N, C-alpha and C positions, 0 to 999 in steps of 0.2 A: 061679276061674284071674283073674280081676282080679285080686282082694286078691294071692297068687302073685306079681303079676309087680309091681304095686304096690313090694312090701317090696322085693325089691329097690334100686330108681330109688328113693328116696327117701332110702334106707341108702345110695348112694352121692352122693344129693345130701346126706347130713346129714356127711360126710367132710369132701367138697370146700369147705362151708361152714368148716371147724373147724380150713384150714389158717391160719386171719391170725394175726396176733398182736397182744397185748392190752401199753399198757403205762399207768402213770402219772407222778401226780412223784413223787419221790422221799420219804421220810418225811424229818423237821424236821432239817438238820442238824442236830452240835452247836454249842452258841453255844460259842468259849474266854469271853467278856470280856461278862457277868455283871453289869449293873446292881441292883441292890432298887427297883423302885419300884410302890406303891403307885394309882397315880391309871390311873383306867375306861380306857381305849377302847374304845370302836365302834366295829365293822367293816359296813359293808355290804356287799352281793355285789360281792363285781370283777365290772366289765362286761369284755367278751370279745369280740371282732369276729366279725359272722356264723357267718364261714367254721369254724368254732372251736366253734361247735354242730354240725358235723356231726360226727363220731368219727374222720371221717377221716383220714389226715393230708394237712394241707396243705400242699405246695410251689410255690411262687413260679416258673413255668420265664420269666418276663418282668414290668416290672413293674404288667403290664395280666391277667395272665392265672395264676387258678391250677390243679394238676391234683391230684386227691385220693387215694391210694394207700388201693383199698381191701385190703390186704394187711398195711396196718398203719393199728393202729387204739387210740384212745384209750380205757380202759376205763373211765373217767370223764367228766363235763359236765364241764370245763374251767376255767367261774366257777366252781360251787363247790369245784372243786381249789384252785383258785390262793384263792381264798376261805379253804379250811379248813386252807392254806397256811400266810398269812400272820399268821392269831389263835396259829397253836399255833405258829413260829417267834417273834411274839412274846411271847409269854409267856411262853418256853422265855428270849431275850432279859435279860427284863425281870424276869421270878423272880416273874410276877404273873400268877396268873388272875383278874384281872379284866378279862379283854379278852375283848370279845363280838360273838357275829353279834347284827346287827339283824336283826329288834325288839327291845328294847326293851320295858319297863317306862316310862311316867311318870313315875312315884316315882326308876325308877334309871337317867338321863340318865344318860351319858358324856362324864366329863371334853371327851372328845374323839373328836374321828371323821371317821373314815376313811374317804375315798371313794377306787376306785382304776376306773377306765378306761384298757383295756387298746386299742391302736387296729392296732398291731403288734407281733404273736407269729407268726413265719411264716422258714425258709428259703428262700434267697436262696440258686441258687450254694452256694459257699463261706463263707454268713456265714450266722447264725441271727441274725435281729432281732426285738430284743421292745420299741418305743414304744407309754408309756403318762404317761398324765395323772396326776395325786392331786391330790385337799385333802384337810385337813386341818383340821378348824374344834373352836377352842377355846370351847365352847359355854357356859363361866362368862363370859366380855369378848367375846362373840359376835362372836369374829373367825375370818375362817376363807384361808387359806393355798394356791393355789395352785401345785404344781412341775408342768417338763416332765421323762418320764426317757426317755432315747434312748441305745440299750447296741446292740451284736452281737455274738460272737464271730463268730469265724475258725474253719476247719473246715479240719483235714488232710485229716484222713476226709471222709465223707460219706454214711455208713453210719447207719441207721436211729440203734443205738444212742449214735452220739456225735452226730448231729441232738438225741434228749431229751434227753441230757446238760449238752448246753452249753444247752438251754430249762432244766433244771432250775436250772444255775449261774443265767443270769440271772433268775429267778424271787428266789430269791435277793440277788443279786447286786440286784434292786430293796426289798426287804425292808430289805436295811441301809439302805442309804439313807431310804428313810423312819424307818425309828426315829431315823438320826442328826440326823434335822426333827423330828419328837416331844421328842428331849429335849438 
């Protein structure tokens, strides 16, 4: 008798849990101006704020408060997604398959090592913000340059699709900035 009661209860729970929307960063955007380069680039895993490790979409309600929407979730870990996106976009932009994720072997240390630390990637009100620092190390001359990156996009409509689309564009803009600094 208990089994007959439990089956409908479990089914209701599963149906209720399936009401979330899942989002991913889009695939690599086609690059119009491409340069062919065979210089090796190593990309370390992108660091992201801790609130992005929670799969739910984070929305800043004040400067010090973040709320999470459990019905809107990322379908992948953001640090891995952004790392993959950076590598893929740079490979396409430079027509270069010699761009790899860390770890690389001692016998194949890349010419450039890219480290990205995203410090803010969130929506607040009608704005979506991406603040980051990144550094590019030229391993051949042992020189490192660090850069600040701060950009926001104003939203006309704050529905989830627009927020995610703006976040996607901000990542693309940051990769473009990095590419300009590499060459």
